[in-house]
C-alpha positions in Angstrom: -0.1 0.1 0.0 1.3 3.5 -0.8 1.9 5.9 1.9 1.2 9.4 1.9 1.6 12.1 4.4 -1.1 14.7 4.4 -0.1 18.2 6.2 -2.7 20.6 7.1 -3.7 22.4 10.0 -7.5 22.2 9.5 -8.6 18.9 11.6 -11.8 18.8 9.6 -9.8 18.9 6.2 -7.6 16.1 7.9 -10.5 13.9 8.5 -12.2 14.5 4.8 -9.1 13.3 3.5 -8.8 10.3 5.7 -12.4 9.3 4.5 -11.5 9.9 1.0 -8.0 8.7 0.7 -7.7 5.9 3.8 -9.0 2.9 2.6 -6.7 3.0 -0.6 -3.5 4.5 1.2 -1.5 4.3 4.1 -2.1 7.9 5.6 0.0 9.6 7.8 -1.5 13.3 9.0 0.3 16.1 10.3 -0.8 19.3 11.8 1.9 21.8 10.3 5.1 21.7 8.3 7.6 21.2 10.9 5.3 18.0 12.4 5.3 17.2 8.3 9.4 17.4 8.1 9.5 15.3 11.5 7.2 12.9 9.9 9.3 12.8 7.0 12.8 12.0 9.0 11.1 8.8 10.6 9.7 7.5 7.2 9.6 7.4 3.6 6.3 8.7 1.6 5.4 7.8 -1.9 3.6 11.3 -2.1 3.1 14.6 0.0 0.2 16.6 0.1 0.6 20.0 2.2 -1.9 22.8 2.7 -0.2 26.5 2.5 -1.4 28.7 5.3 -0.4 26.8 8.5 1.4 27.9 11.8 4.6 27.1 13.0 5.7 26.1 9.1 3.9 26.7 6.0 3.6 24.6 3.4 5.6 26.4 0.7 8.6 26.5 3.7 8.1 22.8 4.0 8.4 22.4 0.3 11.7 24.1 0.4 13.0 22.2 3.0 11.7 18.9 1.2 13.6 19.7 -1.9 16.6 20.5 0.1 16.9 16.9 1.5 18.3 13.8 -0.5 15.2 11.4 0.5 12.7 13.8 -1.0 13.9 15.9 -3.4 12.2 13.9 -6.0 9.3 12.7 -4.1 5.9 14.1 -5.6 4.9 17.0 -3.4 1.1 18.3 -4.1 0.2 21.5 -2.7 -3.5 21.8 -1.6 -4.8 25.2 -1.1 -7.6 27.6 -1.0 -4.6 29.9 -2.5 -5.1 29.8 -6.1 -3.1 33.5 -7.2 -1.1 33.4 -9.9 2.0 34.4 -7.3 1.4 31.8 -5.2 1.4 29.1 -8.1 4.4 30.8 -9.2 6.4 30.5 -6.1 5.0 26.5 -5.7 6.6 26.0 -9.4 9.4 27.5 -8.3 10.1 25.6 -5.5 9.5 22.2 -7.2 5.5 21.3 -6.2 4.8 18.8 -8.2 1.2 19.7 -8.4 -1.7 22.5 -7.3 -5.2 20.9 -5.7 -7.2 23.9 -5.2 -9.8 23.6 -2.2 -12.7 22.5 -2.2 -11.3 19.3 -4.0 -13.3 16.7 -5.8 -12.9 13.4 -4.0 -13.0 11.3 -7.2 -10.5 13.6 -8.6 -8.0 13.7 -5.6 -7.5 9.8 -5.9 -6.7 9.9 -9.5 -4.5 12.9 -9.2 -2.4 10.5 -6.5 -2.3 7.6 -8.9 -1.0 9.7 -11.7 2.2 11.4 -9.6 3.1 7.8 -8.2 
């Protein structure tokens, strides 16, 4: 079973993602970028999905750190956020985000997106 790390400070989003992806993937949840980074140090993930606006460490800060680590340099990272501005997307692209999913997301499409990037 493929392993996914989902990073989001909103418990409602973590529950929704668990419901949508929990049957198909082995999910690990983190409340912010720093917790996500700690989880990555302990285990390997096939895909990382992260919100952007979070306390402690934002999703873009996490993405920047992931691309500096040898073990996650090429791991697919999907940014899932309400942010849809061209500037924010450009920053995600600059930091080598694999994809951009705008909330609210389509549950059926989320699984297929993950399969495509794996």
